[in-house]
Kinemage of the C-alpha trace (Angstrom):
@kinemage 1
@onewidth
@group {chain A} dominant
@subgroup {mainchain}
@vectorlist {calphas} color= white
{ca met a 1} P -0.183 0.168 -0.301
{ca thr a 2} L 2.857 2.389 0.953
{ca ser a 3} L 4.524 2.330 -2.751
{ca val a 4} L 1.462 3.406 -3.903
{ca ala a 5} L 0.545 6.098 -1.739
{ca gln a 6} L 4.474 6.830 -2.939
{ca ser a 7} L 3.602 6.893 -6.735
{ca ile a 8} L 0.303 9.554 -5.972
{ca leu a 9} L 1.930 11.709 -3.517
{ca asn a 10} L 4.657 12.669 -6.798
{ca tyr a 11} L 2.114 14.790 -8.789
{ca thr a 12} L 2.367 18.167 -8.779
{ca his a 13} L -0.641 18.249 -11.354
{ca pro a 14} L -4.135 16.286 -11.983
{ca ala a 15} L -2.867 15.399 -15.444
{ca glu a 16} L 0.071 14.193 -13.578
{ca ala a 17} L -2.163 12.038 -11.544
{ca ala a 18} L -3.900 10.488 -14.467
{ca ala a 19} L -0.311 8.072 -15.551
{ca val a 20} L -0.859 7.144 -12.056
{ca leu a 21} L -4.006 5.959 -11.644
{ca thr a 22} L -4.476 4.819 -15.047
{ca ser a 23} L -1.359 2.259 -14.777
{ca tyr a 24} L -2.374 0.986 -11.174
{ca leu a 25} L -6.183 0.533 -12.510
{ca ser a 26} L -4.669 -1.027 -15.664
{ca ser a 27} L -2.043 -3.387 -13.866
{ca ser a 28} L -5.370 -4.873 -11.365
{ca asn a 29} L -7.745 -5.187 -14.594
{ca ile a 30} L -9.903 -2.819 -13.424
{ca pro a 31} L -11.598 -1.182 -16.438
{ca tyr a 32} L -12.521 2.868 -16.015
{ca gln a 33} L -13.513 5.675 -17.625
{ca ile a 34} L -12.043 9.083 -18.255
{ca ile a 35} L -13.696 11.892 -18.906
{ca asn a 36} L -12.737 15.502 -19.285
{ca leu a 37} L -14.374 18.053 -19.090
{ca gln a 38} L -12.030 20.872 -18.930
{ca ser a 39} L -8.425 20.449 -20.733
{ca gly a 40} L -6.218 18.676 -17.856
{ca gln a 41} L -8.461 18.139 -15.828
{ca pro a 42} L -9.164 14.223 -15.879
{ca asn a 43} L -11.985 12.643 -13.936
{ca phe a 44} L -11.897 8.990 -13.505
{ca leu a 45} L -14.747 6.959 -12.931
{ca ser a 46} L -15.406 2.716 -12.736
{ca asp a 47} L -18.106 0.422 -10.895
{ca phe a 48} L -18.900 -3.028 -11.125
{ca glu a 49} L -22.666 -3.591 -10.675
{ca arg a 50} L -24.302 -6.426 -7.899
{ca ala a 51} L -21.973 -9.248 -8.891
{ca ser a 52} L -24.006 -11.341 -6.336
{ca gly a 53} L -27.867 -9.931 -6.556
{ca pro a 54} L -29.337 -6.875 -6.033
{ca gly a 55} L -28.106 -4.737 -2.718
{ca pro a 56} L -27.282 -1.250 -1.874
{ca arg a 57} L -24.229 0.724 -3.640
{ca val a 58} L -21.646 2.876 -1.991
{ca val a 59} L -19.580 5.554 -3.962
{ca leu a 60} L -15.871 6.006 -2.876
{ca asn a 61} L -15.260 9.583 -4.052
{ca gly a 62} L -12.153 11.616 -3.769
{ca his a 63} L -10.441 14.556 -5.658
{ca ile a 64} L -7.287 15.194 -7.158
{ca gly a 65} L -6.639 19.124 -7.779
{ca val a 66} L -4.548 20.399 -4.708
{ca phe a 67} L -4.287 23.712 -3.508
{ca pro a 68} L -1.571 26.424 -4.758
{ca ile a 69} L 0.920 27.141 -2.211
{ca gly a 70} L 2.836 29.984 -3.660
{ca asp a 71} L 5.984 30.593 -1.700
{ca thr a 72} L 7.165 27.842 -0.464
{ca ala a 73} L 10.262 29.121 2.332
{ca gly a 74} L 7.494 28.092 5.174
{ca trp a 75} L 7.845 24.761 4.212
{ca ser a 76} L 10.318 22.513 6.209
{ca arg a 77} L 10.769 20.432 2.726
{ca asp a 78} L 10.622 20.728 -0.301
{ca pro a 79} L 6.800 19.969 -1.538
{ca trp a 80} L 7.315 18.784 -4.556
{ca pro a 81} L 7.422 16.253 -4.746
{ca gly a 82} L 6.110 14.621 -2.295
{ca gly a 83} L 7.667 11.510 -0.417
{ca ile a 84} L 8.088 9.801 2.653
{ca glu a 85} L 10.352 10.106 5.904
{ca gly a 86} L 10.191 7.607 8.788
{ca ala a 87} L 6.405 7.315 9.831
{ca his a 88} L 5.256 10.004 7.982
{ca phe a 89} L 4.287 10.943 4.432
{ca tyr a 90} L 4.687 14.566 3.321
{ca gly a 91} L 4.525 16.950 0.618
{ca cys a 92} L 2.163 19.168 -0.878
{ca gly a 93} L -1.724 18.068 -1.069
{ca val a 94} L -0.502 14.769 1.185
{ca val a 95} L -3.671 15.649 3.422
{ca asp a 96} L -6.238 17.205 1.010
{ca met a 97} L -5.980 14.824 -0.503
{ca lys a 98} L -3.520 12.860 -1.915
{ca ser a 99} L -3.166 9.857 0.794
{ca gly a 100} L -6.837 9.511 0.860
{ca ile a 101} L -7.168 9.105 -2.794
{ca ala a 102} L -4.612 6.061 -2.171
{ca ser a 103} L -6.404 5.002 0.021
{ca leu a 104} L -9.983 4.849 -1.517
{ca val a 105} L -8.493 3.497 -5.010
{ca ile a 106} L -6.456 0.891 -3.145
{ca ala a 107} L -9.831 -0.156 -1.070
{ca tyr a 108} L -11.893 0.043 -4.431
{ca asp a 109} L -8.809 -2.741 -6.025
{ca ser a 110} L -9.414 -5.317 -2.906
{ca leu a 111} L -13.188 -4.475 -3.230
{ca tyr a 112} L -13.006 -5.559 -7.025
{ca gln a 113} L -10.863 -7.992 -6.664
{ca his a 114} L -13.312 -9.667 -3.880
{ca arg a 115} L -16.739 -8.444 -6.115
{ca asp a 116} L -18.109 -12.158 -6.143
{ca arg a 117} L -18.651 -11.905 -2.434
{ca leu a 118} L -20.694 -8.900 -2.164
{ca arg a 119} L -24.522 -8.729 -2.729
{ca gly a 120} L -24.674 -4.805 -3.777
{ca ser a 121} L -22.387 -2.539 -5.644
{ca val a 122} L -19.420 -0.220 -5.652
{ca ala a 123} L -18.542 2.819 -7.539
{ca leu a 124} L -15.116 4.894 -8.073
{ca cys a 125} L -15.289 8.567 -8.699
{ca val a 126} L -12.217 10.312 -8.354
{ca val a 127} L -12.437 14.037 -9.975
{ca ser a 128} L -9.612 17.086 -10.968
{ca asp a 129} L -12.319 19.954 -10.108
{ca glu a 130} L -12.497 20.352 -5.952
{ca glu a 131} L -10.579 23.364 -5.010
{ca thr a 132} L -12.769 25.570 -7.490
{ca gly a 133} L -16.356 24.657 -6.953
{ca gly a 134} L -16.575 20.653 -8.422
{ca arg a 135} L -18.913 21.988 -11.129
{ca arg a 136} L -16.639 20.186 -13.505
{ca gly a 137} L -15.891 17.013 -11.296
{ca ser a 138} L -18.694 15.100 -8.873
{ca thr a 139} L -21.470 18.410 -8.777
{ca tyr a 140} L -21.517 17.587 -12.886
{ca phe a 141} L -21.627 13.408 -12.628
{ca leu a 142} L -24.049 13.635 -9.852
{ca glu a 143} L -26.369 16.032 -11.941
{ca glu a 144} L -25.848 13.793 -14.831
{ca asp a 145} L -26.265 10.366 -13.110
{ca leu a 146} L -27.631 10.979 -9.315
{ca ala a 147} L -28.150 6.896 -9.385
{ca arg a 148} L -24.919 5.950 -10.037
{ca trp a 149} L -22.779 8.560 -8.026
{ca gly a 150} L -25.312 9.377 -5.384
{ca asp a 151} L -26.321 6.509 -2.805
{ca asp a 152} L -24.058 5.954 0.309
{ca val a 153} L -20.698 8.083 -0.295
{ca met a 154} L -17.213 7.496 1.056
{ca gln a 155} L -14.668 9.676 1.254
{ca ser a 156} L -11.204 9.686 3.127
{ca phe a 157} L -8.464 12.064 4.525
{ca ile a 158} L -5.585 11.305 6.115
{ca asn a 159} L -4.466 13.403 8.843
{ca arg a 160} L -2.686 13.591 11.914
{ca pro a 161} L -4.877 13.334 15.097
{ca pro a 162} L -4.269 16.127 17.677
{ca arg a 163} L -2.378 14.487 20.978
{ca gln a 164} L -2.998 17.866 23.097
{ca his a 165} L -6.295 17.282 23.707
{ca ser a 166} L -8.747 14.644 24.716
{ca gln a 167} L -11.722 13.248 23.067
{ca ala a 168} L -13.913 15.253 25.389
{ca asp a 169} L -11.715 18.135 25.420
{ca arg a 170} L -12.319 18.483 21.561
{ca gln a 171} L -16.027 18.126 21.625
{ca ala a 172} L -16.789 20.892 24.458
{ca gln a 173} L -14.484 23.035 21.923
{ca gly a 174} L -16.217 22.043 19.027
{ca ser a 175} L -19.821 22.120 20.780
{ca lys a 176} L -19.157 26.264 21.319
{ca ile a 177} L -18.509 27.258 17.590
{ca ile a 178} L -20.283 24.664 15.981
{ca thr a 179} L -23.472 26.680 16.239
{ca arg a 180} L -21.715 30.138 14.739
{ca ser a 181} L -20.284 30.946 11.754
{ca thr a 182} L -16.797 31.105 11.523
{ca ile a 183} L -14.437 33.601 9.704
{ca asn a 184} L -11.085 33.288 8.162
{ca phe a 185} L -9.586 36.598 6.466
{ca gly a 186} L -7.679 35.310 4.058
{ca ala a 187} L -6.353 37.342 0.910
{ca thr a 188} L -5.578 41.150 1.678
{ca ser a 189} L -3.964 43.855 -0.149
{ca gly a 190} L -3.857 47.538 -0.464
{ca val a 191} L -4.107 50.016 -3.733
{ca pro a 192} L -1.759 51.199 -4.326
{ca pro a 193} L 0.323 49.062 -2.423
{ca ser a 194} L 2.146 50.435 0.776
{ca his a 195} L 5.875 50.029 0.361
{ca lys a 196} L 6.981 51.463 3.791
{ca val a 197} L 5.149 50.553 7.587
{ca asn a 198} L 3.532 54.374 7.470
{ca met a 199} L 1.676 54.634 4.336
{ca thr a 200} L -1.601 53.938 4.368
{ca ser a 201} L -3.228 52.601 1.343
{ca ser a 202} L -6.706 54.721 -0.218
{ca thr a 203} L -8.238 51.253 -0.928
{ca cys a 204} L -8.155 47.648 0.760
{ca ala a 205} L -9.437 44.457 -0.467
{ca phe a 206} L -9.640 41.734 1.372
{ca glu a 207} L -11.475 38.089 1.073
{ca leu a 208} L -13.322 36.281 3.980
{ca asp a 209} L -14.230 32.819 4.146
{ca ile a 210} L -17.230 32.165 5.997
{ca arg a 211} L -18.461 28.823 6.642
{ca val a 212} L -22.125 29.087 7.978
{ca pro a 213} L -23.516 26.636 10.794
{ca ile a 214} L -26.640 23.988 9.877
{ca gly a 215} L -29.396 26.046 10.376
{ca leu a 216} L -27.878 29.263 9.662
{ca thr a 217} L -28.347 30.640 5.616
{ca gln a 218} L -25.834 32.127 3.280
{ca thr a 219} L -28.134 34.961 3.163
{ca gln a 220} L -28.773 36.040 6.915
{ca asp a 221} L -24.675 36.125 6.788
{ca thr a 222} L -24.200 38.054 4.015
{ca asp a 223} L -27.529 40.612 5.134
{ca leu a 224} L -25.647 40.875 8.514
{ca ile a 225} L -23.027 42.320 6.700
{ca arg a 226} L -24.418 44.352 4.241
{ca ser a 227} L -26.524 45.840 7.370
{ca ile a 228} L -23.166 47.148 9.044
{ca ala a 229} L -20.949 48.271 6.050
{ca pro a 230} L -23.547 51.547 5.821
{ca lys a 231} L -22.773 52.388 9.457
{ca tyr a 232} L -18.903 53.422 8.358
{ca lys a 233} L -18.245 56.681 6.478
{ca ala a 234} L -15.833 54.626 3.807
{ca arg a 235} L -17.365 53.325 0.775
{ca ile a 236} L -17.338 49.796 1.282
{ca asn a 237} L -18.318 47.159 -1.568
{ca ile a 238} L -19.397 44.016 -1.024
{ca ser a 239} L -19.718 41.076 -3.210
{ca val a 240} L -19.754 37.127 -3.077
{ca gln a 241} L -17.819 34.426 -5.335
{ca ala a 242} L -20.602 32.313 -6.295
{ca ala a 243} L -18.596 29.573 -7.569
{ca ala a 244} L -17.154 29.295 -4.154
{ca ser a 245} L -20.068 29.362 -1.834
{ca asn a 246} L -22.170 27.027 -0.560
{ca his a 247} L -25.096 26.114 2.221
{ca ser a 248} L -24.510 23.974 4.812
{ca ser a 249} L -25.593 20.468 4.514
{ca val a 250} L -26.020 17.542 6.293
{ca ser a 251} L -26.584 13.785 6.044
{ca ser a 252} L -28.211 11.438 8.499
{ca leu a 253} L -27.019 10.128 11.619
{ca ser a 254} L -29.183 6.909 11.411
{ca asp a 255} L -27.539 5.506 8.565
{ca pro a 256} L -26.026 2.164 8.955
{ca met a 257} L -22.753 3.247 7.307
{ca leu a 258} L -21.716 5.267 10.368
{ca asp a 259} L -22.339 2.557 12.963
{ca leu a 260} L -20.023 0.232 10.942
{ca leu a 261} L -17.565 2.952 10.789
{ca ala a 262} L -17.351 3.716 14.274
{ca glu a 263} L -16.969 -0.183 15.102
{ca ile a 264} L -14.747 -1.226 12.360
{ca ser a 265} L -12.061 1.276 13.283
{ca lys a 266} L -12.287 -0.173 16.595
{ca phe a 267} L -11.492 -3.457 15.209
{ca val a 268} L -9.225 -2.944 12.880
{ca ala a 269} L -6.806 -0.672 15.774
{ca pro a 270} L -8.235 -1.035 19.066
{ca val a 271} L -8.593 2.118 20.797
{ca arg a 272} L -10.008 3.230 24.275
{ca asp a 273} L -12.798 4.816 22.870
{ca arg a 274} L -15.652 4.128 20.161
{ca ala a 275} L -15.315 6.818 17.402
{ca val a 276} L -17.699 9.122 17.275
{ca val a 277} L -19.795 10.781 15.035
{ca val a 278} L -19.687 14.871 14.445
{ca pro a 279} L -20.067 17.408 12.228
{ca ser a 280} L -17.448 18.860 10.677
{ca val a 281} L -16.685 22.449 11.271
{ca gly a 282} L -14.631 22.722 8.026
{ca ala a 283} L -16.066 22.320 4.753
{ca thr a 284} L -15.695 18.758 3.121
{ca tyr a 285} L -15.891 17.490 -0.476
{ca cys a 286} L -19.414 15.536 1.093
{ca lys a 287} L -21.066 18.963 0.238
{ca his a 288} L -21.485 17.638 -3.044
{ca ser a 289} L -23.722 14.178 -2.771
{ca arg a 290} L -25.459 16.161 0.516
{ca his a 291} L -26.570 19.179 -1.988
{ca ala a 292} L -27.483 16.240 -4.398
{ca val a 293} L -29.628 14.446 -1.445
{ca ala a 294} L -27.186 11.342 -1.569
{ca pro a 295} L -25.891 10.460 2.206
{ca ala a 296} L -22.193 11.350 2.381
{ca tyr a 297} L -20.193 10.196 5.404
{ca leu a 298} L -15.734 10.922 6.017
{ca tyr a 299} L -14.061 8.821 7.989
{ca glu a 300} L -11.369 10.672 8.968
{ca cys a 301} L -8.104 11.778 11.610
{ca ser a 302} L -8.354 15.419 13.035
{ca pro a 303} L -7.633 17.308 9.618
{ca gln a 304} L -4.599 19.799 9.541
{ca leu a 305} L -4.719 20.967 6.194
{ca ala a 306} L -4.473 24.266 3.596
{ca gln a 307} L -1.135 24.846 5.861
{ca val a 308} L 2.567 24.391 5.119
{ca ser a 309} L 4.275 21.174 5.983
{ca glu a 310} L 1.850 19.079 5.258
{ca tyr a 311} L 2.266 15.648 6.511
{ca ala a 312} L 0.166 12.346 7.388
{ca leu a 313} L 1.239 9.133 9.587
{ca ile a 314} L 1.846 6.186 7.198
{ca arg a 315} L 0.190 4.056 10.072
{ca glu a 316} L -3.012 5.972 9.661
{ca phe a 317} L -3.246 5.393 5.804
{ca his a 318} L -2.879 1.608 6.318
{ca his a 319} L -5.924 2.150 9.013
{ca ile a 320} L -7.947 4.087 7.040
{ca thr a 321} L -7.326 2.015 3.991
{ca lys a 322} L -8.856 -1.008 5.659
{ca val a 323} L -11.766 -0.083 7.465
{ca his a 324} L -12.758 1.341 4.306
{ca val a 325} L -12.445 -2.042 2.984
{ca val a 326} L -14.293 -3.676 5.680
{ca ala a 327} L -16.835 -1.308 6.490
{ca val a 328} L -17.912 -1.578 2.928
{ca cys a 329} L -17.909 -5.207 2.821
{ca asp a 330} L -20.225 -5.526 5.909
{ca phe a 331} L -22.393 -2.842 4.527
{ca leu a 332} L -22.660 -4.597 1.157
{ca lys a 333} L -23.006 -8.175 2.721
{ca gly a 334} L -26.509 -6.921 5.067
């Protein structure tokens, strides 16, 4: 498993990932489609249908796009290409979501090779367009054929769990903010740009990333912001980036996949506590499926992504890959 992940870690663009995935799927005699909705942005699709009779369906979904990193000065190692050092994978996109893609592809390979033992069907959907909105990725395929790419969707991130807090501490901290909108100040610039610390630009532009909790609408947040702006003498223009804006989403908490993931995670690598179902404070790729009213769940450790010196524990990568395989097998065996 580790060698496959290492190959996937090395790409810098979705088009380069195509060669790795094509080679791996072909070597396992797994049929697949490549659909390019935009030049250099391939989407990989594969599924096998009810090998041992009718049953439920599981979609393993992920993306091969990565965030741009700009200046690499803050990285402890060269982010391009990724690699392995000791017990870690490292490099740009290793968390979001190169190691996750490796986990899903390996899990799909194992399920495909044992498809004669399964009652339902499994699909693999690996897309390029996620970081820029998903219109040429999962959203497109869900709109084109919900029956094929909906159903129970599982996704994967491999991340380093925070060791400094107990599970109870994390739940208590999360409960304080999960019902509120959270704000991240992104790119900020001045026009004209200030070249000295004691100079002031005539115009300031900045971007806000606002995460809206379940029960609150995007309109409520933007209406509040627009009501505050007139209170100040400065002329304030506000615009919303529609392509990057999504309303909050949630899947059923009674879906049997949730109990399977929790129980099997303890079985594969025994821990003190059973895995707990929690809402994600940050946005995940599940939103595309949930907006299409398809249940989607993410089995992950505490995410630490979109930052310098990304890395993931190899043992967690092995653990999550095994959990995906066993959970889908149990789910499809009924």
